[in-house]
N, C-alpha and C positions, 0 to 999 in steps of 0.2 A: 796697418799699424804704423804709426809714426812716432819718432821721439817727441815726447811731450815737452813743453817749456819747463825750465828749471823750477818754476813755481808750482808745477803739478807733476812731481816725479814718480807718481804711482797710479796704477789703476786700482780702485777700491774693490775689495772682495765682498761678495754677498755674505750676509750674516749666516754663521753656522757652516756645517759641513754638508756635502751632498755626494751622491753616488754617480760616478762616471762608469761607463762600460768599456772594458778593455777590448780593443779591436785588433791588436796585433802585439806580438812579443817575438822579436827576432834577434838572432845571434849577431853580435858585432865584435868579433874577436873575444877579448877578455870581458866585454861588457854585454849588457842586454839593452835593447831599445824597446821600451814599452810605450804603446800608444793607447790612449783612452779618450772616448768621446764625452766631452763635458757639455752636455746638451743645454744646461741652464746657466753656465758660467759666462763671464765676460769674454768677448771675442778679441779684446785688445790688451792682454797683459803686457806690461813693459818688459823689454829685455833686461834680464838681471833679477826680476822678481822671482819668487819661489812659491811652491805649494807644499802643504803638509799632507803626506800620503799614508794611507793604511789600507790593507786588504780588507774587503768586506767579510770574508770568511777566513777562518784559521789564522787569526791575527793574535798570536800569543804563544807562550811556552807550554811545555808539557804539563806544568802545574796549573794551567788554566789562567794564569795572570796575563792580561793583554799587554802588548807592547805599546809604547808611546808612538805617535805618528813620526814619520821620518820627513825631514825637510829636503826638497829637491828643487833646484832651478829647472825651469822647462827649457828644452832645447829648441822646440819649434811649436807654433800654433797654426792650425789650418783654418780655412774660412768657415768650415762647419763646426768649429769648436774642438776639434781633435787636438790633443796635446801629446807631444813626444817627450819622454823622460829617459835619460841615459843612466843606467844602473850598473853598479858593480856589487856582486854578492860577497860582502865582507863580514857579515854578522847575521844573526837570526832574522832580524827585520828585513834587511835588504835581500836576504835569500828568499824570503816569502814573496816579496815584491817581484823578484826576478823570476819566480815560478808562475806568475799570473798567466792565465790562458784566456784567449778570446772568449768573450761572453761573461767572464767573471766581473764582479763589481769592485771598484776601487773608490774607497772613501777619499775625498780630498776637500781641502779648504784653501782658498786663495783666489787670485794672486795676492801675495803678501809682501810687505817690505817695500823698499825703495830700489828702483832699478837704475840702469845707466842713463845719463843725460847726454844730450847732443855734444859733439866735439866743438871746440871753439871755431868760429868762422875762419875758413881758409886752412885749417889744420888737416893733415892726412891721418886718418885713424889707423892705429896699429893694434890688432887684436892678439893678445898674448894669453895662451892657455896651457895648462898642465894637467894631464890625466883626465879624470872625471870632471875637472874644472873647465874643460873645453865646452861643456854642454851649453851654458848660457851665451857663449860667443857665437853659436850657430844662428840664433835668432838676431843677434847684433849684425852678423853678416847679411842675413836675409833683409834687414832694414837698410843697410848701407850699400850693399852690392859691391861693384868693382871699386868703389871709393876706398874700401878698406883692404889692408894687407893682413893676412892671417899667418901667425907664427905659433906653432903648437909643439909641445914636448910630451913624450911618453916614455914608459919604462922599456917597452919591447915592441916587436912587430905585432904581437897579439893585441896590445893596448892601442897601437897606432891604427888599428882598423877603424877607430872612431873618426879618423880624418875623412872618411868617406861621407860624413854628414855635411862637409863643407863643399861649396861650389869652387870650381877652378882648381888650382894647384897650390894648396897652402905649403909653406915651408915647414919642414918637420925635423925635429931633433929627437933622438932616442938615446937612452942611457947606454945601450949595448951596441949602437950603430947599426942595428938590423934594418932600420928604415931611415932614410934621410941622413942628416949629419949626426955623427956621434958627439954627444955633449949635452949641454943645457940649453933650454929654450931662450934663456937670457943672453946667450951668445948670439943667437939669431936676432934678438931685439937690439943688441948693440950694433950689429951690422946694418939693420934697417934704419936705425937712428942716424948712422953715418951717411946714408944715402938719401935721407929725407930732410928737406930744409926745415919743415915745421911739422912736428908730429904731435899726436894726442893718443895716449895709451888707454886701452880697455883691457883689464886683466882679471883672470880667475884661475885659481889653482891652489896647490898646497902652500901652507904658510911660508916655508923657506923660499919658494919661488916668488911669492908676492913680495916678500921683504927684499929680495934681490932686485925685483922690478922697481919697488919704491925707491931704493937707494940709487939705482941707475938714473931714474927719472929726476930725482932731486939733484943729482950731480950735474945733469944737463939742463935743468930747469924746464923739463917737459911735463905738461899736465897729465895726470894719470888718475883713472878711476879703478879701484880695486874691489872686487866682489869677495868678501871675506866669509869664512865659515867658523862657526862655534856651535857648541852643543845647544840644541833647541828642543824643548819639550812641548811648548804650546804654540808658538808662532805668532802670538799677538801681544807680547810684552808682559804677561802676567807672572811668569816663573822666574824671570831674571837669570836664566841659565846661559844666555848668549851675550852677557855684558862684556864689552871690551874697552880698554882705555884709549882715549884720543887726546890731542893737545888741549881740547876744550872740556875734558872730563869724560866720565864713563857714559857709553851709549849702549842701547840694546840693538843688536844687529837685526832682529826680526822686525823692528818698527823704524829704527833710524838708519838701517842698512838693508840688505847686506852690502850694498855698494857704497863705499866711502871714498872721498877724495884722498889721494895719497898724501897730499900736503897737510891733512888734518892728523896724520899719524906720526908718532915718534918711531914706531916699528909696526910691521904687519905680523910679527911673531907674537900672537896673543894666546893667553891660556885657553885650552880646549879646542884650538884650531887644528885643522888637518883633515885630509880626506881619507 
């Protein structure tokens, strides 16, 4: 997998949804890492693209009404088509996905949306993640290797277990100081910018973190790409549930994002955002 040229910022998804077989579901502190073999899907999803996920069985409430699919960026793709997704059980849909067992079916469609583009020539990539938003940065690091510096923030040591997905020794900040530095990941970013002559930022995380990243990069004239989140029901632009404002007008994150240039935003604090 290589970063595509800016004129081709996405891998196109096959039409419709398909069934992948869950191959593993392992504990990762406060999260679950669910792996599923996508036998008929593309082998080259772009870092930052996402999939719409739904359990093949028991996907709905007690009243029999089905849940809408849930949008998840992939953390890693393997040569045989196996995809890794980082999940946190925060509601009925994510709880069901977090309960999936090997052998069960996972409905998915994707890869969808626009992913990250290559950093400007000569710039050092800084990967900045917060919480569950660290997931798409795993495949960015897989792509860039030692060229990239990883800066990630979590609430606690239980959430910081997700740092094990990254190679090397990423810099970590936690709210409670239980792992790494006590404080915000944006403090790590400021320090990395101070020691980097020319940087380019790739970021994903909760909206307040992304807004702090956007503001800091604007202050220092550093190019940044932000993977935003907003409510999605369809994933292909029909429901307009993920519309966010930009300097050029409103865009749908599922087809025009989720990765946007920070310079195109007045603010990363958009309605419906948050993990």
